[in-house]
PARORO-242807 format. One record per residue: x, y negated, z of N, C-alpha, C in turn; residue number from 1. Coordinates in pm, whole numbers, plus 32768, in hexadecimal, padded with zeros to 4 digits. Each point is the difference from the previous one (the first is absolute). Example, Ala and Ser with C-alpha at 12.3 -4.5 7.8 and 13.67 -1.06 7.14 Angstrom:
2
NODE  nxx  nyy  nzz caxx cayy cazz  cxx  cyy  czz num
NODE 8527 8239 830C 7FA7 7F89 8000 805A 7F88 8000   1
NODE 7FDD 7F97 7FB8 8052 7F89 8006 7FB3 7F93 8049   2
***
This chain:
295
NODE  nxx  nyy  nzz caxx cayy cazz  cxx  cyy  czz num
NODE F3C8 0BC1 9396 805A 8081 7FFB 7FE6 805B 7FA5   1
NODE 806C 8031 7FBE 8025 805B 7F87 7FE5 8098 8047   2
NODE 7FAD 804A 7FD5 7FD6 8082 802E 802F 8067 7F9F   3
NODE 8007 8075 8008 7FFF 805C 7F91 7FAC 807F 804D   4
NODE 7FBE 8053 7F93 7FD9 8087 801E 8032 8049 7FA7   5
NODE 802D 8079 803A 801C 8080 7F88 7F9A 804D 8026   6
NODE 7FC5 802F 7F9B 7FA7 8077 7FF7 8053 8084 7FE3   7
NODE 800C 8069 805C 8045 8072 7FBE 7F95 807E 7FDB   8
NODE 7FEF 7FD6 7F96 7F95 805D 7FB2 8043 808A 7FDC   9
NODE 7F9F 8062 7FED 8024 8094 7FCC 8058 7FFD 7F73  10
NODE 7FBC 7F98 7FC8 8043 8008 7F6F 806E 7F8B 7FFC  11
NODE 7FBD 7F7E 8033 8051 7F88 7FD5 800A 7FAB 8078  12
NODE 806A 7FC1 8019 8040 7F96 806B 7FC0 7F8D 7FBD  13
NODE 7FCB 7F8F 805D 7FE2 7F82 7FC4 8035 7FBA 8051  14
NODE 8020 7F8B 7FE7 8038 7F87 8049 7FB7 7F84 7FE4  15
NODE 7FBB 7FC5 8069 7FC1 7F7D 7FE3 803B 7F87 8063  16
NODE 8052 7FA5 7FD5 8028 7F8D 8051 7FA6 7F9F 8001  17
NODE 7FD3 7FB9 804C 7F87 7F8A 7FF8 8015 7FAA 8084  18
NODE 7FA6 7F99 7FF1 7FF3 7FAF 806B 7F6B 7FE2 8001  19
NODE 7FE2 8003 8080 7F4A 801D 801C 7FFE 7F61 803E  20
NODE 7FCA 7FAC 7FF5 7FAB 7F7E 8025 7F6E 7FF0 7FF4  21
NODE 7FD5 7FF6 806F 7F65 7FDD 7FDE 7FA5 804B 7FB3  22
NODE 801A 809D 7FEE 7FE3 8058 7FBD 800C 7FF8 7F92  23
NODE 807C 7FB2 7FCC 801E 8005 7F79 808A 8050 8005  24
NODE 7FF7 805D 7F7B 8082 8056 7FEC 8044 7FCB 7F85  25
NODE 807A 7FC7 802B 8062 7FDE 7FAD 806D 805A 7FF9  26
NODE 8001 804B 7F8D 8066 805B 7FF1 8083 7FDD 7FB5  27
NODE 805C 8017 803C 80A9 7FD7 7FF7 8029 8069 7F81  28
NODE 7FDC 808A 803D 805A 8072 7FA9 7FD4 8069 8018  29
NODE 7FE1 806C 7F8B 7FAD 808A 8012 8064 8052 7FC1  30
NODE 7FE5 808C 801A 8055 8065 7F97 7FBE 807A 804E  31
NODE 801E 8060 7F91 7FEC 8088 8025 8063 804E 7FC6  32
NODE 800A 809A 803E 8054 805E 7FB5 7FC2 808C 802D  33
NODE 800A 8032 7F7E 7FD4 8094 8012 8040 8054 8045  34
NODE 7FE6 8018 808C 8047 804A 804D 7FF7 80AD 7FF7  35
NODE 7F71 8015 7FDE 7FE2 8080 7FFE 8021 8052 8089  36
NODE 7FDD 7FBA 8084 800F 8032 806C 7FBF 808B 8031  37
NODE 7F93 8006 7FBE 7FC2 8079 8011 801F 8088 7F9E  38
NODE 804F 7FD0 7F9E 8008 806D 7F9F 805D 8081 8040  39
NODE 7FD7 8067 7FE4 803D 8073 8019 7FF1 8020 8089  40
NODE 7FAD 7FAC 803F 7FF7 803C 80A1 7F6E 7FF1 803B  41
NODE 7FC4 7FA5 7FDD 7F8C 7FC3 8055 7FAF 8076 802C  42
NODE 7FE4 804E 7F8C 7FA1 8080 8018 8023 804F 806C  43
NODE 8084 800A 802E 8054 8054 8049 8024 7F9E 80A0  44
NODE 7FB8 7F8B 7FF5 8051 7FC2 807A 8063 7FCC 800B  45
NODE 8077 7FF4 7FB1 8070 7FC8 7FF4 801F 7F98 7F8D  46
NODE 808A 7FBF 7FFD 8031 7F98 7FB4 8076 804D 7FD8  47
NODE 8004 8029 7F63 8082 8048 7FE8 8061 7F7C 7FEE  48
NODE 8067 8045 7FF6 80A4 7FB4 7FF4 7FFB 7F87 7FB3  49
NODE 7FF5 8032 7F74 800B 7F90 7F9B 7F8D 7F8F 801D  50
NODE 7F91 802B 8022 7F8A 7F91 801D 8030 7FB4 808B  51
NODE 8033 802F 803A 802F 7FC8 808B 8091 7F81 7FCB  52
NODE 8035 801A 7F9D 807B 7FBE 7FE4 7FBB 7F94 7F9A  53
NODE 7F9C 8020 7FBF 7FC1 7F87 7FBD 7FB3 7FBE 8051  54
NODE 7FD7 802B 8067 7FC2 7F83 807B 8076 7FBB 802D  55
NODE 8066 803C 801D 806A 7F89 8053 8020 7FA1 7FB4  56
NODE 8018 8037 7F75 8034 7F9B 7F93 7F95 7F7A 7FEA  57
NODE 7F8E 803A 800F 7F89 7FAF 7FED 8002 7F95 806C  58
NODE 8003 801B 8071 8000 7FBA 807F 807C 7FB1 8004  59
NODE 8075 8032 7FE8 8066 7FA9 8003 8019 7F97 7F6D  60
NODE 7F91 7FF8 7FA8 8003 7FAB 7F8E 7F8E 7F8C 8048  61
NODE 7F94 8048 8030 7FA6 7FA2 804D 802D 7FB0 806C  62
NODE 8060 8026 8029 804F 7FB1 80A1 8043 7F8B 7FB3  63
NODE 804B 803A 7FB0 804C 7F96 7FA4 7FBB 7F8B 7FE6  64
NODE 7F86 802A 7FB1 7F9C 7FA9 7FC2 7FCE 7F76 8088  65
NODE 7FE9 805E 806A 7FBF 7FBA 8059 806A 7F94 8047  66
NODE 8085 802A 8003 807E 7FA2 8027 7FF9 7F9A 7F97  67
NODE 8006 8006 7F82 8011 7FA7 7F9B 7F81 7F90 801A  68
NODE 7FA1 8034 8019 7F7C 7F9B 8008 7FE1 7FD0 808A  69
NODE 806C 802E 805C 7FE4 7FBD 8096 7FA1 8021 8039  70
NODE 7FD6 8090 8007 7F8C 802C 805F 8047 8022 8067  71
NODE 7FAC 7FE9 806A 8015 801D 80A7 7FB3 8069 802C  72
NODE 7FA0 8030 7FC7 7F81 8044 803B 7FFE 8077 7F88  73
NODE 8020 8077 8015 7FD5 806E 7F9D 7FAF 8061 8049  74
NODE 7F7A 8026 7FB8 7FC0 8058 802E 7FDF 8082 7F8A  75
NODE 8052 805C 8051 7FEF 8086 7F6F 7FAE 8065 8046  76
NODE 7F9E 8018 7FA7 7F98 8065 8030 7FEB 808D 7FA8  77
NODE 802C 806A 805C 7FFC 8075 7FBD 7F75 803D 7FF3  78
NODE 7FEC 8049 7F90 7F73 8026 7FF7 8013 80B8 7FEA  79
NODE 7FA1 801D 7FA6 7FE3 8089 7FF7 8089 806A 800B  80
NODE 804D 7FE2 7FB0 807B 806D 7FEC 8055 7FF4 806E  81
NODE 8003 7F8D 8053 8048 7FF0 8076 7FD0 8046 807B  82
NODE 7F6D 7FE7 7FFD 7FB9 802F 8082 7FDC 80A9 7FF6  83
NODE 8028 8024 7F87 7FEE 809C 7FE2 8089 803F 8010  84
NODE 8072 7FC1 8001 8077 804F 8008 8036 8006 8078  85
NODE 8029 8082 8018 803D 8030 8077 8086 7FA6 8015  86
NODE 8060 7FF2 7F8B 807D 7FC2 8021 7FFE 7F7D 7FD0  87
NODE 7F7B 7FBC 8027 8009 7F5D 7FE0 8067 7FC3 803F  88
NODE 8029 801E 8084 8047 7FB9 8042 809B 7FED 7FD1  89
NODE 801B 8065 7F9D 807B 7FE7 7F99 8010 7F76 7FC4  90
NODE 7F69 7FCA 7FCF 800D 7F81 7FB8 7FDC 7F7A 8064  91
NODE 7FB6 804C 8074 7FD6 7F89 8056 8077 7FB3 805D  92
NODE 8063 807B 8026 805C 8001 8052 8094 7F95 7FAC  93
NODE 7FF4 8038 7F74 8064 7FDD 7FB1 7FF1 7F5B 7FEC  94
NODE 7F72 7FDD 7FEC 7FCA 7F86 7FDE 8014 7F92 806A  95
NODE 7FDD 8053 8075 8029 7F96 806D 809A 7FE2 803A  96
NODE 8055 8076 800A 8072 7FF4 802C 8063 7FD4 7F99  97
NODE 7FED 802A 7F87 8051 7FCA 7F99 7FEB 7F90 7FB3  98
NODE 7F6C 7FE5 7FD9 7FC3 7FA1 7F9F 7FF6 7F78 8051  99
NODE 7FAF 8045 8096 7FC3 7F85 802C 7F7E 7FF4 7FF3 100
NODE 7FB4 805F 7FB1 7F7A 7FF3 8003 7FAA 805E 8061 101
NODE 7FBB 7FCF 803A 7FA4 8064 805F 7F85 8027 7FB4 102
NODE 7FDC 8088 7FE0 7FAC 8022 7FBE 7F80 8025 8077 103
NODE 7F7F 7FC8 7FC3 7F94 802D 8054 7FA2 805C 7FBA 104
NODE 7FF7 8079 8025 7F9D 8048 7FC9 7F8C 8016 8024 105
NODE 7F93 7FDC 7FA9 7F79 8009 800F 7FB9 8059 7FFF 106
NODE 7F78 8025 803E 7FAB 8064 7FEA 7FAC 7FF8 7F73 107
NODE 7FAA 8034 7FC3 7FA0 7FE5 7FA2 7FA2 7F9D 801A 108
NODE 7FC3 7FF4 8082 7F9D 7F92 8014 803E 7F7D 7FF7 109
NODE 8076 7FF7 8056 8065 7F74 7FE6 801B 7FD2 7F68 110
NODE 8012 8060 7FD1 8027 7FEF 7F69 7F8F 7FD8 7FCB 111
NODE 7F98 8023 7FFA 7F58 7FE9 7FDD 7FE4 7F6E 803F 112
NODE 801D 7FE3 804A 7FE1 7F7F 8041 8058 7F8F 7FDE 113
NODE 8088 801F 7FD8 804E 7F92 7FC3 7FE0 7FF9 7F76 114
NODE 7FDA 8066 7FBE 7FC6 7FD6 7F64 7FA1 7FAE 800B 115
NODE 7F7F 802B 805E 7F90 7F9E 8001 802C 7F74 8019 116
NODE 805F 7FDE 805F 8024 7F7D 8018 803B 7FB6 7F84 117
NODE 804A 8060 7FC6 8044 7FC5 7F79 7F95 7FC8 7FA4 118
NODE 7FAF 806B 7FD3 7FA0 7FEC 7F9E 7F8A 7F91 8039 119
NODE 7FF7 8012 8061 7F9E 7F7A 8030 8031 7F83 7FED 120
NODE 8088 7FDF 8001 8039 7F97 7FDE 7FD8 7FB7 7F8D 121
NODE 7FE2 805E 7FA1 7FEB 7FCD 7F60 7F56 802B 7FE3 122
NODE 7FAB 8056 8077 7F88 8019 7FBD 7FAA 7FD3 8074 123
NODE 7F80 7FD5 7FF5 7FCD 7FCF 8069 7F7C 805F 8035 124
NODE 8017 8075 7FC4 7F7E 8059 8023 7F75 7FCE 800B 125
NODE 7FD7 7FAC 7F8C 7F76 7FCD 8025 7FAE 806B 7FCA 126
NODE 8009 807A 7FB4 7FBE 807A 801E 804C 806B 8009 127
NODE 7FC9 8051 804C 805C 807F 8038 802E 8048 7F9F 128
NODE 8077 801C 7FFE 8069 8041 7F91 8059 8081 806D 129
NODE 8025 804D 7F96 8057 8073 802A 808D 7FF2 7FD4 130
NODE 8056 7FE7 8059 809B 7FD8 7FD5 8032 8080 7FF9 131
NODE 805B 8013 7F99 8053 8085 7FDD 8081 7FEF 7FDE 132
NODE 805D 8020 8067 8095 7FF3 7FF7 8034 806F 7FE8 133
NODE 803B 8038 7F6F 8032 807D 7FCD 80B6 7FF4 803B 134
NODE 8000 8055 8047 808B 800E 802B 803B 8082 7FC3 135
NODE 8082 800C 800B 8055 809B 7FE8 7FDC 8051 8050 136
NODE 7FFE 7FF8 808D 7FEA 805A 8065 7F72 8002 8022 137
NODE 7FB1 7F88 801F 7F86 8009 803A 7FA1 7F81 7FA0 138
NODE 7F8A 8013 8002 7FAA 7F9B 7FCF 7F96 7FD6 806D 139
NODE 7FF7 7F52 8000 7FB2 7FEA 806E 7F76 7FBF 7FBD 140
NODE 7F98 801D 8057 7F97 7FBB 7FD0 7FCF 7F99 805C 141
NODE 7FA9 7FA6 7FDF 7FC2 7F98 8065 7F80 7FE2 7FCB 142
NODE 7FA0 7FFE 8058 7F7B 7FD6 7FE6 7FD8 7F6B 805B 143
NODE 8008 7FAA 7FA4 7FF0 7F7D 807D 7F84 7F98 7FAB 144
NODE 7FE3 7FAD 803C 7FAF 7F98 7FF0 8035 7F74 802F 145
NODE 7F91 7FBB 8004 8017 7F4D 8041 802C 8015 8090 146
NODE 7FDD 8061 8042 7FFE 8026 8082 808D 803B 8033 147
NODE 804D 8034 7FB7 8045 8045 7FFB 800B 809C 7FE7 148
NODE 8074 8055 8028 8009 809C 7FE3 7F89 8038 8031 149
NODE 7FC1 8067 7FAE 7F97 8051 8035 8035 8079 8011 150
NODE 8062 8035 7FA3 8025 8088 7FFA 807E 7FED 7FCC 151
NODE 805F 8057 802E 8080 8013 7FB8 8036 807F 7FFF 152
NODE 807C 8026 7FB5 801E 8089 8023 808D 8012 7F96 153
NODE 8041 804E 802D 8093 8035 7FB5 800A 8088 7FEB 154
NODE 7FF5 8022 7F8B 7FEE 8091 7FCC 80A0 8019 7FCE 155
NODE 8035 8078 800C 8076 8031 7FDF 7FE1 8026 7F5D 156
NODE 7FD4 7FB3 7FAC 7FD3 8038 7F81 8073 7F85 7F9A 157
NODE 8077 8001 802F 8052 7F9F 7FAB 8012 8039 7F91 158
NODE 8029 7FA9 7F7A 8037 8058 7F94 8077 8042 7FDF 159
NODE 8051 7FDB 8063 8091 8052 8002 7FDA 808E 803C 160
NODE 7F9A 8008 8071 7FE8 807D 804E 7FC5 805F 7F83 161
NODE 7FAE 7FBD 7FBB 7FAD 8049 7F8C 8063 803F 7F9C 162
NODE 804C 7F8B 7FBA 805E 801A 7FA5 807A 8073 8013 163
NODE 8014 800A 8097 8062 8063 8018 7FBE 807D 8010 164
NODE 7F81 800F 8047 7F9D 8074 800B 7FEF 804D 7F8C 165
NODE 7FED 7FA1 7F87 7FFF 8033 7F81 8079 8031 7FA2 166
NODE 8076 7FE6 8064 807D 801F 7FAA 8025 7FA6 7F96 167
NODE 7FDD 7F7C 8024 802B 7F9B 7FA8 7FEC 8005 7F6C 168
NODE 7F85 8010 7FE5 7FE9 800A 7F63 8007 7FA0 7FA5 169
NODE 8042 7FF6 7F8B 7FFC 7F8B 7F90 7F7E 7FDF 7FD0 170
NODE 7F9E 807B 7FEA 7F89 7FE8 7FD7 7FA6 802C 8071 171
NODE 7F79 7FD5 7FD2 7F9B 802C 806F 7F96 8062 7FCC 172
NODE 7FFD 807C 8019 7FB4 8067 7FB2 7F76 7FF7 804F 173
NODE 7FA2 8045 7FB3 7F7A 800B 8049 8008 8029 8080 174
NODE 8028 8067 800E 8036 803A 8065 803E 7FBF 8080 175
NODE 8059 7F9D 7FE8 8047 7F9A 804C 7F8B 7FB3 8036 176
NODE 7FA6 7FC2 7F9F 7FA6 7F9C 801B 7FA8 8046 8071 177
NODE 7FB1 807F 7FE1 7FA5 802B 806A 8057 801D 8093 178
NODE 8078 801A 7FDA 8051 8031 8093 7FEF 7F76 8034 179
NODE 802E 7F85 7FE6 8000 7F85 8034 7F81 7FE3 802D 180
NODE 7F8A 8004 7FBB 7F7D 7FDC 8015 7FD8 8052 807B 181
NODE 8009 8087 8009 7FF3 8053 8061 8046 7FD7 808A 182
NODE 807B 7FE1 8005 8054 7FEB 8060 7FBA 7F47 802F 183
NODE 7FE6 7FBD 7FB9 7FD2 7F71 8046 7F57 8033 8035 184
NODE 7FAF 805F 7FB7 7F82 8016 8045 8020 8048 809C 185
NODE 8063 8054 8000 8028 8039 8063 8031 7FC1 808A 186
NODE 8038 7F89 7FE2 8047 7F95 8043 7F9C 7F86 8032 187
NODE 7F87 8018 7FC9 7F95 7F90 8013 7FF1 7FFD 809C 188
NODE 7FCB 7F8B 803E 7FE3 800C 8074 7F72 7FB0 8017 189
NODE 7FE7 7FDC 8083 7F55 7FA1 802E 8025 7F7A 7FAF 190
NODE 807F 7FD9 7FCA 7FEF 7F79 7FDC 7FB5 7FFE 7F7F 191
NODE 800C 806D 7FA3 7F9E 800C 7F86 7F5C 800F 7FFD 192
NODE 7FF8 8019 8091 7F67 8009 8013 7FE3 7F75 8036 193
NODE 8054 7FB1 805E 7FCD 7F81 8025 8011 7F8C 7FB3 194
NODE 805C 7FE8 7FB4 8012 7FA1 7FAB 7FA8 8009 7F88 195
NODE 7FE4 7F73 7FDD 7F95 7FF6 7F9C 8021 7F71 7FBB 196
NODE 8031 801B 7F8B 7FFF 7F78 7FBE 8016 8012 7F51 197
NODE 7FD8 7FC9 7FB6 801C 7FFD 7F6F 8077 7FAC 7FCF 198
NODE 804C 7FCE 806C 8082 7FBD 7FDF 805A 8044 8027 199
NODE 8072 8018 7FA5 806B 802A 801A 8083 7FB1 800B 200
NODE 803F 7FD5 8077 806E 7FAD 7FFD 8077 8038 8013 201
NODE 8049 8004 7F83 807D 8050 7FF7 807D 7F9B 802F 202
NODE 8054 8036 8057 8073 7FC4 8045 8072 8006 7FAF 203
NODE 8023 7FAB 7F96 8082 8009 7FCF 8036 805A 7FC1 204
NODE 806E 803E 7FE6 802C 8070 7FE6 7FD0 8043 7F79 205
NODE 7FDF 807E 7FFB 7FB7 8030 7F80 7F87 7F9E 7FC1 206
NODE 7FCE 7FAA 803B 7F8E 7FBB 7FD4 803C 7F83 7FC4 207
NODE 806C 7FE2 8027 8040 7F99 7FBD 8019 8035 7F5B 208
NODE 8042 8087 7FFB 8014 8023 7F79 7F90 802C 7FB3 209
NODE 7F89 800E 8042 7F86 8016 7FB4 7FE7 7F6B 7FC8 210
NODE 800F 7FAC 803F 7FED 7F62 7FD3 8055 7FE0 7F8A 211
NODE 8069 8029 8012 8089 7FF0 7F94 7FD7 802C 7F7D 212
NODE 7FD9 8089 8017 7FCD 8041 7F85 7F8A 7FCE 7FBA 213
NODE 7F9B 7FE6 8040 7F89 7FB2 7FD2 8019 7F87 7FA5 214
NODE 805C 7FAA 804C 8005 7F87 7FCC 8072 7FDE 7FC2 215
NODE 807E 804F 800E 8071 800E 7FBA 802D 7F72 8027 216
NODE 8015 7FE7 807B 8042 7F8A 8045 8016 8039 80A1 217
NODE 8079 7FA0 803D 802F 801C 8082 7F7D 7FE5 8071 218
NODE 7FF1 804C 8048 7FA0 7FEF 806A 8035 7F9A 8076 219
NODE 7FC2 7F7A 8010 8053 7F97 8052 7FF8 803D 8098 220
NODE 805F 8021 8022 8012 8042 8088 7FF2 7F95 805E 221
NODE 7FEC 7F83 8009 800B 7F95 8065 7F65 7FC5 7FC7 222
NODE 7FC7 8035 7FB7 7F7C 7FB8 7FEB 7FA4 802A 804F 223
NODE 7F5E 7FD4 7FC2 7F9B 8056 803F 7FD9 806C 7FE5 224
NODE 7F9C 8041 8048 7FDF 808E 7FD9 7FA5 7FD5 7F74 225
NODE 8005 8077 7F9C 7FC8 7FFA 7F88 7F7D 805F 7FE3 226
NODE 7FA6 7FF3 7FBE 7FAD 805B 7FCA 8028 802E 7F75 227
NODE 7FEA 8090 7FFB 8015 8036 7F75 7F8F 8044 7FD7 228
NODE 7FEA 7FFC 7FA4 7F81 803F 7FC1 7FF4 8095 8023 229
NODE 7F8B 8049 802A 801C 8090 8010 8004 803B 7F93 230
NODE 7FD3 7FDF 7F80 8019 805C 7F87 8070 7FF1 7FD0 231
NODE 8042 7F84 8022 8092 7FFF 7FBE 8080 8043 8056 232
NODE 7FC5 8012 8084 805B 804B 8050 7FF2 8095 7FF4 233
NODE 7F86 801C 7FF1 7FE2 809C 7FE7 8047 801C 7F68 234
NODE 800C 7FC4 7FB5 8032 802E 7F8B 80A0 8008 7FFA 235
NODE 8042 7FA9 805C 807E 7FF9 8032 803A 807E 804D 236
NODE 7F80 8026 8059 801B 807E 805B 8004 8058 7FBB 237
NODE 7FB0 8024 7FC0 7FDD 8078 7FB2 8078 8013 7F81 238
NODE 8035 7F90 7FC8 8057 8026 7F95 8095 8028 8064 239
NODE 800C 7FCD 807B 8066 8027 8057 8007 8093 7FFB 240
NODE 7F7B 8042 804A 7FFA 8071 8023 801C 8070 7F9D 241
NODE 7FD6 7FDB 7F85 800E 8030 7F7A 8087 8003 7FBE 242
NODE 8069 7FAA 8024 806B 7FDE 7FB5 806C 805F 8030 243
NODE 806A 7FFF 7FAA 806F 8055 801B 8054 7FBA 804E 244
NODE 8079 8031 8028 8071 7FC5 804D 8038 7F95 7FA2 245
NODE 801A 804B 7F73 803D 7FA7 7FA2 7FA8 7F88 7FDF 246
NODE 7F86 7FF0 7FFA 7FC0 7F90 7FFB 7FF0 7FA3 804F 247
NODE 8010 803B 808A 8007 7F91 8075 8094 7FCF 7FFD 248
NODE 8066 803C 7FDB 806D 7FE4 7FFD 8012 7F94 7F93 249
NODE 7FB4 7FE4 7F8C 7FFB 7FAC 7FAD 7FAA 7F95 8008 250
NODE 7FCD 7FFC 806C 7F9E 7FAB 8016 8023 7F7D 8050 251
NODE 8001 7F94 7F9F 804A 7F7E 8030 7FD4 7FCF 809E 252
NODE 7F70 802E 8019 7FCB 7FAC 807D 7FDC 8077 8070 253
NODE 8049 806D 7FFD 8012 8043 806D 8089 8004 8053 254
NODE 800C 7FD2 8067 8083 7FF2 801D 805E 8081 8028 255
NODE 8069 7FF8 7FFB 806F 806F 7FF8 7FBE 8060 808A 256
NODE 7FED 7FB5 8060 7FF4 8058 8089 7F82 805F 7FF9 257
NODE 7FA6 7FD3 7FB5 7F6C 8047 800C 7FF3 8060 7F7B 258
NODE 8055 7FF9 7F9F 7FDC 8050 7F81 8002 809E 8018 259
NODE 802C 8042 8064 8009 808A 8013 7F5B 801E 805E 260
NODE 7FDD 7FAC 804B 7FBC 801C 8064 7F66 7FBF 7FE3 261
NODE 8014 7FA9 7FB1 7F7C 7FA8 7FE0 7F7B 805E 7FEC 262
NODE 7FF8 8053 7F96 7F97 8066 7FFE 7FB9 8022 8098 263
NODE 8046 8019 8055 7FCA 8026 8082 7FBC 7F92 804C 264
NODE 8042 7F93 7FF3 7FA4 7F75 8035 7F92 7FE2 7FA2 265
NODE 7FFF 8003 7F96 7F80 8000 7F9A 7F92 804C 8025 266
NODE 8031 8074 801F 7F91 8065 8010 7FD5 7FD1 8087 267
NODE 8049 7FED 804E 7FD0 7FDF 808B 7F90 7F7D 7FFF 268
NODE 801C 7FAE 7F9C 7FB8 7F7F 7FED 7F8F 8037 7FF3 269
NODE 7FE9 8048 7F97 7F81 8035 7FA9 7FB4 8039 8071 270
NODE 8046 805F 803A 7F9C 8061 807A 7FCC 7F7B 805A 271
NODE 8044 7F9E 802E 7FC9 7FAD 8051 7F7A 7FB2 7FBC 272
NODE 801B 7FBD 7F99 7FA6 7FF0 7FAC 7F7A 804C 7FE8 273
NODE 8017 806E 7FDE 7F7F 8056 8003 7FCB 8025 8089 274
NODE 804A 8029 8073 7FD2 800B 8066 7FA2 7F85 804D 275
NODE 802A 7FA4 7FF7 7FB0 7F6E 8036 7FA0 7FC8 7F81 276
NODE 7FFD 8032 7F97 7FCA 7FC0 7F6F 8023 7F78 7FF2 277
NODE 808A 7FF0 7FF2 8039 7F62 8019 7FDB 7FC7 7F7D 278
NODE 7FD7 7F7C 8012 7FDD 7FB6 7F7E 805E 7F98 7FE5 279
NODE 8066 7FD9 8054 8041 7F70 7FFA 8099 8033 8035 280
NODE 8067 7FE2 7FC3 806F 8016 8044 8058 7F78 7FF2 281
NODE 8050 7FCC 8095 8027 7F9D 7FF7 80A4 802C 805A 282
NODE 8055 7FA9 7FA9 80A0 8030 8027 8016 7F95 8051 283
NODE 802E 8016 8091 8058 7F96 8044 80AE 8013 7FF2 284
NODE 800C 7FA4 8000 80A0 7FF4 7FF0 8043 800E 8078 285
NODE 7FCC 800E 807D 8031 7FF2 8084 7FF1 8095 8036 286
NODE 8052 8027 8055 7FD2 80A0 803E 8047 7FEA 807D 287
NODE 8034 8078 8039 8053 7FF4 8077 8072 7F9B 8021 288
NODE 8063 7FEC 7FB7 8050 7F98 800D 7FCA 7F7F 803A 289
NODE 7F98 7FCA 7FC3 7FD8 7F74 7FF4 7FA2 801A 80A3 290
NODE 7FD2 8082 8005 7F9A 800B 807A 806D 800A 8084 291
NODE 807E 8025 8007 8049 7FF3 8052 803A 7F7C 8031 292
NODE 8002 7F8F 7F8D 8034 7F9B 8009 7F72 7FBC 802E 293
NODE 7F87 7FFD 800E 7F97 7FC2 8009 7FCB 8030 8088 294
NODE 8058 8056 8049 7FCF 803F 8073 7FEA 7FAA 808F 295
***
């Protein structure tokens, strides 16, 4: 049976249509739309009017694609921006009553568990690893080994939250960078004392962009997990942080939806590398969407 998962992220809505048989994933269709659901309101707990309209249009488009591909079951998962918004029912009710899509809003722990399920599909955790999934509203961390999850957490340190707190800078000054690092330090929880691994397992998203910048070729979103040399990753991360907006706009391997906020993601990755003394970086093509399918 063909199933669809819609990930209603803070910055991007993602659609995955697939068939799952004997733990094998056969992707029929995938799409993503830059909705920026949290832009303008996430730090104040609401969805602004224009973001709401973009969200409705995206869901209409995804529903049409599901109909074209004969999908009978649609799972729509709302994450950080929706769970933080007081007026989320304006979208939830509209999606159900008008479009015919029922949105399930999950908490941060469930989001992290789905991410782990997705990543585990392509990675065996033969050595303990720290999974990091960078979102617009939140960032999830999972510490796991061959026996399963040992610790997990979801923190409201998403790139869109930080970007708006800093008043949407085009370039990031030294003061901006210090503010971001201090914010990250202030939001740290017990996870950062309990997790111990020299392997960082990046879950799709910004990590895919790092791969594409280093190798100047598309990341295989349906392939296996791929290791990238730490020194090459660090060069790309440091370039991103020091870059101007125009340099990022001109960069062929930075996708449009990440050009403005990518320095925040890059700084967060370096912050994690430094905290855990990371020696290896592995990038997983699978994340929340696949984890929902793998439930």
